[in-house]
MARTORTI-793457 format. One record per residue (C-alpha): residue number from 1; residue in one letter; x, y, z. Coordinates in pm, whole numbers. Each point is the difference from the previous one (the first is absolute). Example, Ala and Ser with C-alpha at 12.3 -4.5 7.8 and 13.67 -1.06 7.14 Angstrom:
// MARTORTI-793457
{nr = 1	rest = A	x = 1230	y = -450	z = 780}
{nr = 2	rest = S	x = 137	y = 344	z = -66}
END
This chain:
// MARTORTI-793457
{nr = 1	rest = M	x = -25658	y = 9745	z = 1410}
{nr = 2	rest = L	x = 50	y = -86	z = 354}
{nr = 3	rest = S	x = 318	y = 276	z = -20}
{nr = 4	rest = A	x = -148	y = 252	z = -117}
{nr = 5	rest = G	x = 38	y = 307	z = 244}
{nr = 6	rest = L	x = 288	y = -189	z = 172}
{nr = 7	rest = S	x = 346	y = 74	z = -79}
{nr = 8	rest = L	x = 140	y = -172	z = -315}
{nr = 9	rest = P	x = 83	y = -408	z = 117}
{nr = 10	rest = I	x = 333	y = -117	z = -16}
{nr = 11	rest = V	x = 95	y = -247	z = -280}
{nr = 12	rest = A	x = 192	y = -249	z = 214}
{nr = 13	rest = Q	x = 12	y = -251	z = -311}
{nr = 14	rest = E	x = -80	y = -34	z = -316}
{nr = 15	rest = N	x = 27	y = -304	z = -270}
{nr = 16	rest = H	x = -203	y = -120	z = -315}
{nr = 17	rest = D	x = -285	y = -163	z = 242}
{nr = 18	rest = W	x = -92	y = 261	z = 258}
{nr = 19	rest = V	x = 103	y = 330	z = 149}
{nr = 20	rest = I	x = 34	y = 21	z = 393}
{nr = 21	rest = E	x = -39	y = 295	z = 141}
{nr = 22	rest = K	x = 1	y = 122	z = 381}
{nr = 23	rest = I	x = -342	y = 202	z = 71}
{nr = 24	rest = S	x = 18	y = 87	z = 390}
{nr = 25	rest = G	x = 287	y = -74	z = 304}
{nr = 26	rest = G	x = 82	y = 81	z = 329}
{nr = 27	rest = F	x = -218	y = -317	z = 173}
{nr = 28	rest = G	x = 123	y = -154	z = 302}
{nr = 29	rest = Y	x = -120	y = -326	z = -181}
{nr = 30	rest = A	x = -255	y = -27	z = -244}
{nr = 31	rest = S	x = -154	y = -307	z = 84}
{nr = 32	rest = G	x = -304	y = -20	z = -236}
{nr = 33	rest = L	x = -159	y = 189	z = -239}
{nr = 34	rest = V	x = -341	y = -55	z = -204}
{nr = 35	rest = W	x = -128	y = 196	z = -326}
{nr = 36	rest = S	x = -370	y = 151	z = 21}
{nr = 37	rest = R	x = -220	y = 28	z = -285}
{nr = 38	rest = E	x = -47	y = 338	z = 105}
{nr = 39	rest = G	x = 314	y = 74	z = -147}
{nr = 40	rest = F	x = 253	y = 8	z = 303}
{nr = 41	rest = L	x = 244	y = -196	z = 164}
{nr = 42	rest = L	x = 5	y = -98	z = 397}
{nr = 43	rest = V	x = 339	y = -90	z = 163}
{nr = 44	rest = A	x = 28	y = -127	z = 344}
{nr = 45	rest = D	x = 321	y = 90	z = 214}
{nr = 46	rest = L	x = -2	y = -270	z = 275}
{nr = 47	rest = P	x = 273	y = 183	z = 232}
{nr = 48	rest = A	x = -119	y = 352	z = -61}
{nr = 49	rest = G	x = -366	y = -130	z = 81}
{nr = 50	rest = K	x = -177	y = 173	z = -301}
{nr = 51	rest = V	x = -160	y = -55	z = -325}
{nr = 52	rest = T	x = 96	y = 247	z = -262}
{nr = 53	rest = R	x = -196	y = 100	z = -318}
{nr = 54	rest = I	x = 165	y = 73	z = -314}
{nr = 55	rest = D	x = -209	y = 156	z = -300}
{nr = 56	rest = S	x = 25	y = 282	z = -285}
{nr = 57	rest = K	x = -11	y = 272	z = 286}
{nr = 58	rest = G	x = 294	y = -140	z = 203}
{nr = 59	rest = T	x = 34	y = -204	z = 318}
{nr = 60	rest = T	x = -208	y = 17	z = 290}
{nr = 61	rest = V	x = -33	y = -183	z = 333}
{nr = 62	rest = F	x = -305	y = -234	z = -34}
{nr = 63	rest = K	x = -29	y = -146	z = 301}
{nr = 64	rest = E	x = 227	y = 47	z = 332}
{nr = 65	rest = G	x = 71	y = -236	z = 317}
{nr = 66	rest = I	x = -57	y = -323	z = -168}
{nr = 67	rest = R	x = 280	y = -237	z = -80}
{nr = 68	rest = V	x = -79	y = -180	z = -314}
{nr = 69	rest = E	x = 160	y = -289	z = -243}
{nr = 70	rest = G	x = -232	y = -145	z = -258}
{nr = 71	rest = M	x = -336	y = 216	z = -155}
{nr = 72	rest = A	x = -270	y = -61	z = -231}
{nr = 73	rest = W	x = -320	y = 128	z = -118}
{nr = 74	rest = D	x = -347	y = -189	z = -65}
{nr = 75	rest = A	x = -246	y = 69	z = -225}
{nr = 76	rest = E	x = -164	y = 210	z = 213}
{nr = 77	rest = T	x = 275	y = 224	z = 31}
{nr = 78	rest = R	x = 64	y = -103	z = 354}
{nr = 79	rest = L	x = 379	y = -31	z = 74}
{nr = 80	rest = Y	x = 173	y = -268	z = 168}
{nr = 81	rest = L	x = 296	y = 28	z = 252}
{nr = 82	rest = C	x = 234	y = -253	z = 175}
{nr = 83	rest = E	x = 113	y = 126	z = 321}
{nr = 84	rest = P	x = 251	y = -230	z = 103}
{nr = 85	rest = A	x = 84	y = 150	z = 321}
{nr = 86	rest = E	x = -350	y = 10	z = 71}
{nr = 87	rest = H	x = -77	y = -386	z = -78}
{nr = 88	rest = R	x = -311	y = 108	z = -240}
{nr = 89	rest = V	x = -119	y = 79	z = -328}
{nr = 90	rest = T	x = -210	y = 342	z = 1}
{nr = 91	rest = R	x = -276	y = 118	z = -255}
{nr = 92	rest = I	x = -38	y = 369	z = -83}
{nr = 93	rest = D	x = -325	y = 141	z = -179}
{nr = 94	rest = R	x = -40	y = 278	z = -231}
{nr = 95	rest = K	x = -84	y = 202	z = 267}
{nr = 96	rest = G	x = 303	y = -31	z = 210}
{nr = 97	rest = R	x = -153	y = -278	z = 234}
{nr = 98	rest = S	x = 229	y = -268	z = 163}
{nr = 99	rest = E	x = -105	y = -341	z = 93}
{nr = 100	rest = I	x = 181	y = -319	z = 75}
{nr = 101	rest = A	x = -28	y = -249	z = -287}
{nr = 102	rest = A	x = 216	y = -315	z = 189}
{nr = 103	rest = E	x = 209	y = -15	z = 275}
{nr = 104	rest = R	x = -32	y = -340	z = 204}
{nr = 105	rest = F	x = -36	y = -351	z = -125}
{nr = 106	rest = D	x = -113	y = -301	z = 214}
{nr = 107	rest = G	x = -3	y = 261	z = 303}
{nr = 108	rest = K	x = 387	y = 113	z = -42}
{nr = 109	rest = R	x = 131	y = 318	z = -176}
{nr = 110	rest = L	x = 159	y = 15	z = -330}
{nr = 111	rest = N	x = 383	y = 15	z = -41}
{nr = 112	rest = G	x = 17	y = 311	z = -219}
{nr = 113	rest = P	x = -215	y = 24	z = -278}
{nr = 114	rest = N	x = 223	y = 88	z = -316}
{nr = 115	rest = G	x = -122	y = -49	z = -310}
{nr = 116	rest = V	x = -375	y = 40	z = -140}
{nr = 117	rest = A	x = -224	y = -20	z = -348}
{nr = 118	rest = V	x = -343	y = 27	z = -44}
{nr = 119	rest = S	x = -215	y = -164	z = -276}
{nr = 120	rest = K	x = -222	y = 163	z = -234}
{nr = 121	rest = N	x = -293	y = -159	z = 178}
{nr = 122	rest = G	x = 122	y = 73	z = 342}
{nr = 123	rest = H	x = 215	y = -277	z = 128}
{nr = 124	rest = V	x = 283	y = 94	z = 224}
{nr = 125	rest = W	x = 333	y = -206	z = 36}
{nr = 126	rest = F	x = 326	y = 129	z = 220}
{nr = 127	rest = T	x = 293	y = -135	z = 115}
{nr = 128	rest = D	x = 88	y = -43	z = 389}
{nr = 129	rest = P	x = 385	y = -38	z = 51}
{nr = 130	rest = A	x = 187	y = 129	z = 255}
{nr = 131	rest = F	x = 349	y = 182	z = 33}
{nr = 132	rest = G	x = 221	y = 66	z = 266}
{nr = 133	rest = K	x = -198	y = 79	z = 355}
{nr = 134	rest = A	x = -300	y = -105	z = -168}
{nr = 135	rest = D	x = 116	y = -350	z = -79}
{nr = 136	rest = R	x = 124	y = -42	z = 365}
{nr = 137	rest = D	x = -305	y = 105	z = 159}
{nr = 138	rest = K	x = -252	y = -172	z = -228}
{nr = 139	rest = E	x = -314	y = -171	z = 135}
{nr = 140	rest = L	x = -45	y = -203	z = -319}
{nr = 141	rest = T	x = 226	y = -319	z = -74}
{nr = 142	rest = F	x = -15	y = 56	z = -380}
{nr = 143	rest = Y	x = 35	y = 284	z = -274}
{nr = 144	rest = G	x = -329	y = 29	z = -146}
{nr = 145	rest = V	x = -196	y = 81	z = -333}
{nr = 146	rest = Y	x = -307	y = 85	z = 51}
{nr = 147	rest = H	x = -337	y = 52	z = -178}
{nr = 148	rest = L	x = -303	y = 255	z = 113}
{nr = 149	rest = P	x = -288	y = -50	z = -191}
{nr = 150	rest = P	x = -261	y = 274	z = -83}
{nr = 151	rest = K	x = -199	y = -171	z = 258}
{nr = 152	rest = G	x = 153	y = -270	z = 201}
{nr = 153	rest = E	x = 223	y = -65	z = 261}
{nr = 154	rest = L	x = 404	y = 55	z = -53}
{nr = 155	rest = S	x = 173	y = -363	z = -87}
{nr = 156	rest = A	x = 363	y = -99	z = -51}
{nr = 157	rest = L	x = 53	y = -68	z = -336}
{nr = 158	rest = A	x = 342	y = -132	z = 46}
{nr = 159	rest = K	x = 217	y = -63	z = 298}
{nr = 160	rest = F	x = 354	y = 74	z = -75}
{nr = 161	rest = Q	x = 345	y = -81	z = 183}
{nr = 162	rest = G	x = 161	y = 268	z = -185}
{nr = 163	rest = R	x = -124	y = 342	z = -42}
{nr = 164	rest = P	x = -255	y = 85	z = -273}
{nr = 165	rest = N	x = 61	y = 397	z = -85}
{nr = 166	rest = G	x = -133	y = 139	z = -301}
{nr = 167	rest = I	x = -318	y = -71	z = -147}
{nr = 168	rest = A	x = -211	y = 27	z = -335}
{nr = 169	rest = L	x = -234	y = -92	z = -262}
{nr = 170	rest = S	x = 4	y = -87	z = -363}
{nr = 171	rest = P	x = -219	y = 208	z = -240}
{nr = 172	rest = D	x = -296	y = -210	z = -23}
{nr = 173	rest = G	x = 0	y = -59	z = 378}
{nr = 174	rest = R	x = 38	y = -390	z = -52}
{nr = 175	rest = S	x = 357	y = -21	z = 113}
{nr = 176	rest = L	x = 104	y = 111	z = 365}
{nr = 177	rest = Y	x = 403	y = 22	z = 70}
{nr = 178	rest = V	x = 206	y = 23	z = 301}
{nr = 179	rest = V	x = 337	y = 70	z = 88}
{nr = 180	rest = D	x = 193	y = -221	z = 200}
{nr = 181	rest = S	x = 299	y = 235	z = 138}
{nr = 182	rest = D	x = 151	y = -259	z = 191}
{nr = 183	rest = A	x = 4	y = -290	z = -269}
{nr = 184	rest = R	x = 57	y = 252	z = -273}
{nr = 185	rest = S	x = -269	y = -102	z = -193}
{nr = 186	rest = I	x = -339	y = 83	z = -149}
{nr = 187	rest = Q	x = -314	y = -186	z = 90}
{nr = 188	rest = T	x = -324	y = -25	z = -176}
{nr = 189	rest = W	x = -315	y = -116	z = 24}
{nr = 190	rest = T	x = -322	y = -32	z = -260}
{nr = 191	rest = L	x = -289	y = 176	z = 135}
{nr = 192	rest = D	x = -401	y = -49	z = -110}
{nr = 193	rest = K	x = -264	y = 274	z = 19}
{nr = 194	rest = N	x = -96	y = -65	z = 321}
{nr = 195	rest = G	x = 346	y = 60	z = 125}
{nr = 196	rest = V	x = 83	y = -361	z = 74}
{nr = 197	rest = A	x = 387	y = -77	z = -66}
{nr = 198	rest = S	x = 111	y = -325	z = -104}
{nr = 199	rest = N	x = 335	y = -146	z = -208}
{nr = 200	rest = Q	x = 271	y = 156	z = 232}
{nr = 201	rest = H	x = 363	y = -20	z = -133}
{nr = 202	rest = E	x = 324	y = 149	z = -70}
{nr = 203	rest = L	x = -8	y = 249	z = -314}
{nr = 204	rest = A	x = 352	y = 92	z = -15}
{nr = 205	rest = K	x = 326	y = 103	z = 251}
{nr = 206	rest = V	x = 171	y = 321	z = -15}
{nr = 207	rest = S	x = 337	y = 16	z = -108}
{nr = 208	rest = T	x = 178	y = 260	z = 247}
{nr = 209	rest = G	x = -85	y = 154	z = 332}
{nr = 210	rest = V	x = -291	y = -26	z = 232}
{nr = 211	rest = P	x = -383	y = 59	z = -165}
{nr = 212	rest = N	x = -213	y = 253	z = 101}
{nr = 213	rest = G	x = -321	y = 109	z = -196}
{nr = 214	rest = I	x = -113	y = -114	z = -287}
{nr = 215	rest = T	x = -255	y = 171	z = -275}
{nr = 216	rest = V	x = -145	y = -140	z = -340}
{nr = 217	rest = G	x = -21	y = 206	z = -297}
{nr = 218	rest = P	x = -270	y = 16	z = -244}
{nr = 219	rest = D	x = 111	y = -282	z = -239}
{nr = 220	rest = G	x = 22	y = -228	z = 313}
{nr = 221	rest = R	x = 407	y = 40	z = 47}
{nr = 222	rest = L	x = 110	y = -40	z = 364}
{nr = 223	rest = Y	x = 242	y = 269	z = 142}
{nr = 224	rest = V	x = 155	y = -48	z = 347}
{nr = 225	rest = A	x = 219	y = 212	z = 201}
{nr = 226	rest = A	x = 338	y = -191	z = 103}
{nr = 227	rest = R	x = 338	y = 155	z = -15}
{nr = 228	rest = D	x = -133	y = 120	z = -348}
{nr = 229	rest = I	x = -326	y = -18	z = -174}
{nr = 230	rest = E	x = -63	y = -376	z = -114}
{nr = 231	rest = M	x = -235	y = -39	z = -301}
{nr = 232	rest = F	x = -172	y = -348	z = -62}
{nr = 233	rest = E	x = -279	y = -94	z = -270}
{nr = 234	rest = P	x = -292	y = -157	z = 124}
{nr = 235	rest = S	x = 103	y = -348	z = -42}
{nr = 236	rest = G	x = 310	y = 67	z = 262}
{nr = 237	rest = S	x = 292	y = 20	z = -264}
{nr = 238	rest = P	x = 251	y = 320	z = 77}
{nr = 239	rest = A	x = -68	y = 291	z = -241}
{nr = 240	rest = G	x = 279	y = 231	z = 86}
{nr = 241	rest = R	x = 76	y = 273	z = 300}
{nr = 242	rest = I	x = 1	y = 339	z = 41}
{nr = 243	rest = E	x = 313	y = 167	z = 241}
{nr = 244	rest = L	x = -54	y = 321	z = 218}
{nr = 245	rest = N	x = 247	y = 195	z = 183}
{nr = 246	rest = E	x = -194	y = -89	z = 326}
{nr = 247	rest = K	x = -161	y = -319	z = 99}
{nr = 248	rest = P	x = -389	y = -84	z = -76}
{nr = 249	rest = G	x = -220	y = -79	z = 212}
{nr = 250	rest = D	x = -348	y = 40	z = -120}
{nr = 251	rest = L	x = -162	y = 94	z = -369}
{nr = 252	rest = A	x = -322	y = 60	z = -133}
{nr = 253	rest = F	x = -127	y = 111	z = -352}
{nr = 254	rest = A	x = -192	y = 303	z = -111}
{nr = 255	rest = D	x = -356	y = -107	z = -53}
{nr = 256	rest = G	x = -41	y = 133	z = -370}
{nr = 257	rest = E	x = 317	y = 36	z = -41}
{nr = 258	rest = P	x = 160	y = -364	z = -66}
{nr = 259	rest = Q	x = 362	y = 164	z = -79}
{nr = 260	rest = S	x = 38	y = 152	z = 312}
{nr = 261	rest = L	x = 108	y = -197	z = 315}
{nr = 262	rest = Y	x = 113	y = 179	z = 297}
{nr = 263	rest = V	x = 234	y = -156	z = 261}
{nr = 264	rest = A	x = 59	y = 85	z = 354}
{nr = 265	rest = A	x = 353	y = -57	z = 61}
{nr = 266	rest = R	x = 170	y = 104	z = 351}
{nr = 267	rest = T	x = 1	y = 363	z = 11}
{nr = 268	rest = S	x = -164	y = 62	z = -352}
{nr = 269	rest = V	x = -280	y = -57	z = -236}
{nr = 270	rest = Y	x = 85	y = -86	z = -339}
{nr = 271	rest = R	x = -189	y = -9	z = -331}
{nr = 272	rest = V	x = 111	y = -231	z = -279}
{nr = 273	rest = R	x = -170	y = 89	z = -337}
{nr = 274	rest = F	x = -17	y = -269	z = -238}
{nr = 275	rest = K	x = 57	y = 24	z = -344}
{nr = 276	rest = P	x = -241	y = -164	z = -253}
{nr = 277	rest = R	x = 99	y = -358	z = -82}
{nr = 278	rest = E	x = 81	y = -59	z = -378}
{nr = 279	rest = K	x = -262	y = -261	z = -165}
{nr = 280	rest = A	x = 111	y = -277	z = -143}
{nr = 281	rest = N	x = -29	y = 27	z = -381}
END
């Protein structure tokens, strides 16, 4: 259990479907998180310029001097990091060696990569919005969703007028989901085994707040960080909401522990423990 060895988590909320626990706090702004198959959680703190590791032994600094938003692992346990201030996506291997995965498109620097997702066969997708000063200074004329295949060049999957943000894959890898923060919507594509995307369409709209991060549960249900955590079935129909004491920003399920959803929310990290659903008679 992740909290073993840590101070007992604070139960922030409980109902018949879930229990919410605060497992860590004191972040400047918890901008992104990712779960490792090795049993630990990484949390990016954008203004502090560091990534924190939370595991059964406690909290330690994973990497300093780096301003990160979204993160994702690939099948080779390489960590992809979105660095918006540096206009790039970097990749760190198991030995800690870092390299740039993407930083320019058509000869122009990227706006500010934000969210990243990696398929089991090594295809990388990431969003490239721009906020604040980065929006005023951007070189590209659009906000992009990009595809980086295991072998090949970076390509633009979509050129948005609104700003794409969170990004996630379905459990079977056949659907790609992207949050459009300005349109308050979730866009989706169908993917084939070669990473070719088709059939883009709007799946759903959030009801309140500006959407940010997105993740997908083992059963295919979508979880979107807006004012609250809004849930959607794979069909796009609303499936409820989860309210927190702080505005959620990013989300990740624990591998091998599908009942636990970790949430980066402003200054804190929360765990949502889902109770088993009652089976229909």
